[in-house]
C-alpha positions as CSV (number, residue, x, y, z in Angstrom):
1,X,196.5,271.1,76.0
2,X,196.2,267.4,76.6
3,X,198.6,265.2,78.0
4,X,200.5,262.5,75.8
5,X,202.4,259.4,76.5
6,X,206.0,260.1,76.3
7,X,206.9,256.6,75.0
8,X,204.3,256.2,72.3
9,X,202.6,259.7,71.8
10,X,199.1,258.6,72.6
11,X,196.8,260.7,74.5
12,X,196.6,259.7,78.1
13,X,193.2,258.7,79.1
14,X,192.2,257.7,75.7
15,X,191.4,253.9,74.9
16,X,194.3,252.3,72.9
17,X,193.0,251.4,69.3
18,X,192.5,247.6,68.8
19,X,195.0,247.6,65.9
20,X,197.8,248.8,68.1
21,X,197.3,246.2,70.9
22,X,200.3,243.9,70.9
23,X,199.8,240.2,70.8
24,X,200.5,238.0,74.0
25,X,204.0,236.5,74.3
26,X,202.5,232.9,74.3
27,X,200.2,233.5,71.5
28,X,202.9,234.9,69.4
29,X,205.3,232.0,70.0
30,X,202.6,229.5,69.1
31,X,201.8,231.1,66.1
32,X,205.2,231.2,64.6
33,X,206.0,228.0,62.9
34,X,209.4,226.2,64.1
35,X,211.9,224.9,61.8
36,X,211.0,221.9,59.8
37,X,212.3,218.4,61.2
38,X,215.3,216.9,59.6
39,X,214.3,214.1,57.1
40,X,215.2,210.5,58.3
41,X,217.6,208.2,56.4
42,X,215.9,205.8,54.2
43,X,216.1,202.2,55.6
44,X,217.6,200.8,52.3
45,X,220.7,203.0,52.6
46,X,221.8,201.3,55.9
47,X,221.2,197.9,54.1
48,X,223.5,198.9,51.2
49,X,226.1,200.2,53.5
50,X,226.1,196.9,55.4
51,X,226.3,194.7,52.2
52,X,229.3,196.9,51.0
53,X,231.2,196.4,54.3
54,X,230.3,192.7,54.2
55,X,231.6,192.1,50.7
56,X,234.9,194.1,51.4
57,X,235.4,191.7,54.4
58,X,234.9,188.6,52.4
59,X,237.3,189.9,49.8
60,X,240.0,190.4,52.5
61,X,239.4,186.9,54.0
62,X,239.6,185.1,50.6
63,X,242.9,187.0,49.8
64,X,244.3,185.9,53.1
65,X,243.3,182.2,52.8
66,X,244.3,182.0,49.2
67,X,247.8,183.2,50.0
68,X,248.3,180.7,52.9
69,X,247.2,177.8,50.6
70,X,249.6,178.6,47.8
71,X,252.4,179.0,50.2
72,X,251.8,175.5,51.8
73,X,251.8,173.6,48.5
74,X,255.1,172.0,48.0
75,X,256.8,171.9,44.5
76,X,256.9,168.6,43.2
77,X,257.9,166.5,40.2
78,X,255.3,164.5,38.4
79,X,255.6,160.8,37.9
80,X,254.4,158.8,40.8
81,X,254.2,158.7,44.5
82,X,257.2,160.0,46.5
83,X,259.3,157.4,48.4
84,X,261.2,159.8,50.4
85,X,258.6,160.3,53.1
86,X,257.1,163.4,54.6
87,X,259.2,166.0,56.4
88,X,259.1,166.4,60.3
89,X,258.8,169.8,61.9
90,X,262.5,170.1,62.0
91,X,262.9,169.7,58.2
92,X,264.1,165.9,58.4
93,X,262.4,163.3,56.4
94,X,260.3,160.7,58.2
95,X,261.3,157.1,57.7
96,X,259.0,155.2,55.3
97,X,258.9,151.5,54.3
98,X,261.3,150.9,51.4
99,X,260.9,147.1,51.3
100,X,258.1,147.1,48.6
101,X,260.4,148.6,46.1
102,X,263.4,146.3,46.8
103,X,264.5,143.3,44.5
104,X,264.2,140.2,46.4
105,X,266.3,137.0,46.2
106,X,265.1,134.1,48.2
107,X,265.1,130.4,48.3
108,X,262.6,128.9,45.8
109,X,259.2,128.8,47.3
110,X,256.9,125.7,48.0
111,X,254.6,124.7,45.2
112,X,251.3,126.2,44.5
113,X,248.5,124.5,46.6
114,X,244.6,124.6,46.9
115,X,243.5,125.9,50.4
116,X,240.6,124.6,52.4
117,X,238.1,127.1,50.7
118,X,239.1,125.9,47.3
119,X,241.2,128.9,46.3
120,X,244.6,128.6,44.7
121,X,247.4,129.8,46.7
122,X,251.1,130.7,45.6
123,X,254.1,131.7,47.8
124,X,256.3,134.0,45.7
125,X,258.9,136.0,47.5
126,X,257.4,139.4,46.5
127,X,254.4,138.4,48.8
128,X,256.7,139.5,51.8
129,X,256.3,143.0,50.8
130,X,252.8,143.4,49.4
131,X,251.4,144.6,52.7
132,X,248.8,141.8,53.0
133,X,249.6,139.5,55.9
134,X,247.3,136.8,54.5
135,X,250.0,136.1,51.8
136,X,253.5,134.9,52.4
137,X,256.6,133.5,51.1
138,X,256.8,129.9,52.2
139,X,259.3,127.1,51.7
140,X,259.2,123.5,52.5
141,X,260.6,122.1,55.8
142,X,263.0,123.8,58.2
143,X,264.5,127.0,56.6
144,X,267.2,127.5,59.4
145,X,270.3,128.8,57.6
146,X,268.5,130.4,54.8
147,X,269.2,134.0,53.6
148,X,266.8,136.4,52.0
149,X,268.5,139.4,50.2
150,X,266.7,142.7,49.6
151,X,268.5,145.1,47.3
152,X,267.0,148.5,47.7
153,X,266.7,151.1,44.9
154,X,269.3,153.5,46.3
155,X,271.4,153.7,49.6
156,X,269.0,154.2,52.5
157,X,269.6,155.1,56.1
158,X,267.6,152.5,58.0
159,X,266.2,152.9,61.6
160,X,264.0,150.0,62.1
161,X,263.3,146.6,60.6
162,X,260.6,143.9,61.2
163,X,258.7,141.0,60.0
164,X,255.8,138.7,60.5
165,X,257.5,135.5,61.4
166,X,255.0,132.9,59.8
167,X,252.1,132.1,57.8
168,X,249.4,134.6,59.3
169,X,246.5,133.3,57.2
170,X,243.0,132.2,58.3
171,X,240.8,130.4,56.2
172,X,237.1,129.2,56.5
173,X,236.6,125.4,56.9
174,X,232.8,124.6,57.0
175,X,231.6,126.5,60.2
176,X,235.0,126.9,61.6
177,X,237.9,129.2,60.9
178,X,241.5,127.6,60.5
179,X,244.4,129.5,61.6
180,X,247.5,128.5,59.6
181,X,249.8,130.4,61.9
182,X,250.4,127.7,64.6
183,X,249.9,124.8,62.1
184,X,253.1,126.0,60.1
185,X,256.7,126.5,61.4
186,X,257.4,129.9,63.1
187,X,260.7,131.7,63.0
188,X,261.9,132.4,66.3
189,X,265.3,134.3,65.6
190,X,266.7,136.0,62.7
191,X,269.8,138.1,61.8
192,X,269.7,141.3,59.9
193,X,273.1,142.1,58.1
194,X,273.9,145.4,56.3
195,X,276.4,146.5,53.9
196,X,279.0,147.7,56.5
197,X,279.0,144.2,58.0
198,X,277.0,145.2,61.1
199,X,274.5,142.5,62.3
200,X,271.5,142.9,64.3
201,X,270.0,139.9,66.2
202,X,266.3,139.7,66.5
203,X,264.5,137.4,68.8
204,X,260.8,136.6,67.8
205,X,257.8,135.6,69.8
206,X,255.0,133.3,68.4
207,X,252.5,135.9,67.6
208,X,250.9,136.4,64.1
209,X,251.5,140.3,64.1
210,X,254.4,142.4,62.8
211,X,257.4,142.3,65.2
212,X,259.7,145.5,64.5
213,X,263.1,146.2,66.1
214,X,264.6,149.6,66.3
215,X,268.2,149.9,65.2
216,X,271.0,152.5,65.3
217,X,270.8,154.2,62.0
218,X,272.8,152.4,59.3
219,X,273.2,153.5,55.6
220,X,273.0,150.4,53.3
221,X,272.0,149.5,49.8
222,X,271.4,145.7,50.7
223,X,269.8,143.9,53.7
224,X,270.3,140.2,54.5
225,X,267.6,138.4,56.4
226,X,269.2,135.3,57.8
227,X,266.9,132.6,59.4
228,X,268.6,131.5,62.6
229,X,266.1,129.3,64.3
230,X,262.4,127.9,63.7
231,X,259.9,125.8,65.5
232,X,258.9,122.4,64.8
233,X,256.2,121.7,62.2
234,X,252.5,122.4,63.1
235,X,250.7,119.8,65.3
236,X,247.6,117.9,64.6
237,X,246.0,116.5,61.4
238,X,246.2,119.9,59.6
239,X,249.8,120.5,60.8
240,X,252.2,121.6,57.9
241,X,256.0,121.3,57.6
242,X,256.8,124.6,56.0
243,X,258.7,127.9,57.1
244,X,256.8,131.1,56.0
245,X,257.2,134.8,56.4
246,X,254.1,137.0,55.7
247,X,255.5,140.4,55.9
248,X,258.8,142.3,55.9
249,X,259.3,145.9,56.7
250,X,262.6,148.0,56.3
251,X,262.1,151.6,57.5
252,X,264.3,154.5,56.6
253,X,265.1,157.5,54.4
254,X,267.2,158.0,51.3
255,X,270.8,158.6,52.1
């Protein structure tokens, strides 16, 4: 009796049939296909996601900015510019010049004249509050003792007052420029008088710019500007015997 393999039952010493030969481990591994690779995300998908995120961010920013702007817009009443002035950080109104809206009573002005450049020039009282230093109220001679009264539209708490104390105009004359400020009288002292009877003395220098003085807050409806002293007339062939005020400023807030 022949001998057989106890594992597979094949006769010992006989060649193994070719069909029973097992494949090599490395051959079997390479012959077996692996799992298919995961497909990559298409590039356009990333672009779409980025665009959506950017749009959402833009909507949020616009909403935030729009809310701030609406909250900052003050409620107002139509019908012309406000005369109350902007508010400070503490909620108080800032002083503004109330002189342009005042009613003015002043001595009669000097007659209309023709300037060196051929222009016609008048000297009405409202030119003291027009914001143009080249214009002025002007009277003949020495105006010492004269009073100009400003009646405000409403009681106002004033904190500073000032004026340009002469005729601060320059005019061309041929190839030169004539400065009328030193050629007319200049006011060297005035008194400011308020409704409560308080008075503020104001000494002025001979300079052709606005000279302002701070005062203790005073609530008033009228302001008197009393001319205390003036200089002599201007010297030289172009000197003039006139007293002039180019600008007046009354700064305060409605009471």
